[in-house]
VOPAGU-2260 file (C-alpha; in pm, 1 decimal, decimal comma):
REM VOPAGU-2260
SITE   aa  ch    i         X         Y         Z
SITE  MET   A    0   31186,2    6748,4    5046,6
SITE  PRO   A    1   31211,4    6647,7    4679,6
SITE  LYS   A    2   30910,1    6438,5    4538,6
SITE  ARG   A    3   30991,0    6076,5    4493,1
SITE  ASP   A    4   30940,8    5942,2    4118,1
SITE  SER   A    5   30798,3    5632,4    4067,2
SITE  VAL   A    6   31077,9    5463,0    3850,1
SITE  LEU   A    7   31338,4    5595,2    4110,6
SITE  ALA   A    8   31142,9    5439,8    4389,4
SITE  ALA   A    9   31069,2    5113,3    4217,7
SITE  LEU   A   10   31469,3    5098,7    4141,1
SITE  GLY   A   11   31533,1    5166,5    4497,9
SITE  GLN   A   12   31308,7    4904,7    4618,5
SITE  ASN   A   13   31478,0    4641,1    4421,2
SITE  VAL   A   14   31798,7    4759,1    4544,3
SITE  ARG   A   15   31701,2    4760,8    4939,8
SITE  ARG   A   16   31521,9    4419,8    4885,0
SITE  ARG   A   17   31822,4    4254,2    4710,7
SITE  ARG   A   18   32064,0    4389,4    4944,1
SITE  GLU   A   19   31847,9    4267,2    5244,6
SITE  ALA   A   20   31836,1    3930,0    5120,9
SITE  ARG   A   21   32188,4    3932,5    5096,1
SITE  GLU   A   22   32218,3    4056,4    5442,3
SITE  LEU   A   23   32446,2    4347,7    5356,7
SITE  THR   A   24   32445,3    4670,2    5513,2
SITE  GLN   A   25   32448,8    5016,9    5286,9
SITE  GLU   A   26   32817,0    5047,3    5401,2
SITE  LYS   A   27   32910,9    4697,2    5269,8
SITE  LEU   A   28   32713,8    4743,4    4906,7
SITE  ALA   A   29   32872,4    5078,9    4885,1
SITE  GLU   A   30   33223,7    4928,9    4958,5
SITE  ARG   A   31   33156,6    4637,2    4704,3
SITE  ALA   A   32   32993,1    4872,0    4438,1
SITE  ASP   A   33   33277,6    5160,3    4480,4
SITE  LEU   A   34   33005,5    5375,5    4568,0
SITE  ASP   A   35   32948,2    5623,4    4847,5
SITE  PRO   A   36   32717,1    5492,3    5117,9
SITE  THR   A   37   32496,2    5848,9    5105,5
SITE  TYR   A   38   32449,0    5745,7    4739,3
SITE  ILE   A   39   32307,5    5393,1    4823,6
SITE  SER   A   40   32080,8    5536,9    5089,9
SITE  GLY   A   41   31965,2    5818,1    4802,5
SITE  ILE   A   42   31893,8    5573,3    4546,7
SITE  GLU   A   43   31709,5    5340,7    4795,2
SITE  ARG   A   44   31482,8    5610,6    4886,0
SITE  GLY   A   45   31408,7    5706,6    4539,4
SITE  LEU   A   46   31570,5    6036,1    4577,8
SITE  ARG   A   47   31889,9    5957,0    4349,1
SITE  ASN   A   48   31895,4    5917,2    3978,7
SITE  PRO   A   49   32192,4    5681,2    3948,8
SITE  GLY   A   50   32364,1    5652,0    3573,0
SITE  ILE   A   51   32344,2    5349,5    3411,6
SITE  LYS   A   52   32706,3    5260,2    3518,3
SITE  ASN   A   53   32631,2    5299,2    3870,0
SITE  VAL   A   54   32320,1    5078,4    3825,8
SITE  ALA   A   55   32542,7    4806,2    3661,5
SITE  LYS   A   56   32810,7    4834,6    3939,2
SITE  LEU   A   57   32531,1    4782,5    4218,3
SITE  ALA   A   58   32399,1    4479,8    4044,4
SITE  LYS   A   59   32746,0    4320,6    3987,4
SITE  ALA   A   60   32801,5    4373,4    4355,3
SITE  LEU   A   61   32443,6    4223,0    4446,8
SITE  GLY   A   62   32521,7    3924,7    4236,0
SITE  PHE   A   63   32254,4    4000,5    3973,9
SITE  SER   A   64   32226,8    4139,6    3605,1
SITE  THR   A   65   32163,2    4487,7    3546,2
SITE  ALA   A   66   31840,9    4355,8    3354,6
SITE  GLU   A   67   31731,8    4140,5    3713,6
SITE  LEU   A   68   31816,7    4474,2    3918,4
SITE  LEU   A   69   31581,4    4675,9    3674,7
SITE  LYS   A   70   31299,7    4421,1    3656,4
SITE  GLY   A   71   30946,6    4593,9    3742,4
SITE  VAL   A   72   31138,7    4942,5    3691,2
SITE  ASP   A   73   30902,9    5103,1    3445,2
SITE  ALA   A   74   30856,2    5465,2    3304,9
């Protein structure tokens, strides 16, 4: 199993926390963001390194700015 990167883990926690606050499933978020549900799962677990376009898609689907979604995600 790949080692989790702290930056990716922090992003994943932000996505999960905001998704759950909106009462969305991973599947519903994936649909709104036009991404695959398994990709969302990988991001939330800190295993995927999404490109900035996908981060922006996630932020928009969650109703946040990209900056808000990345808050606390530092190298």
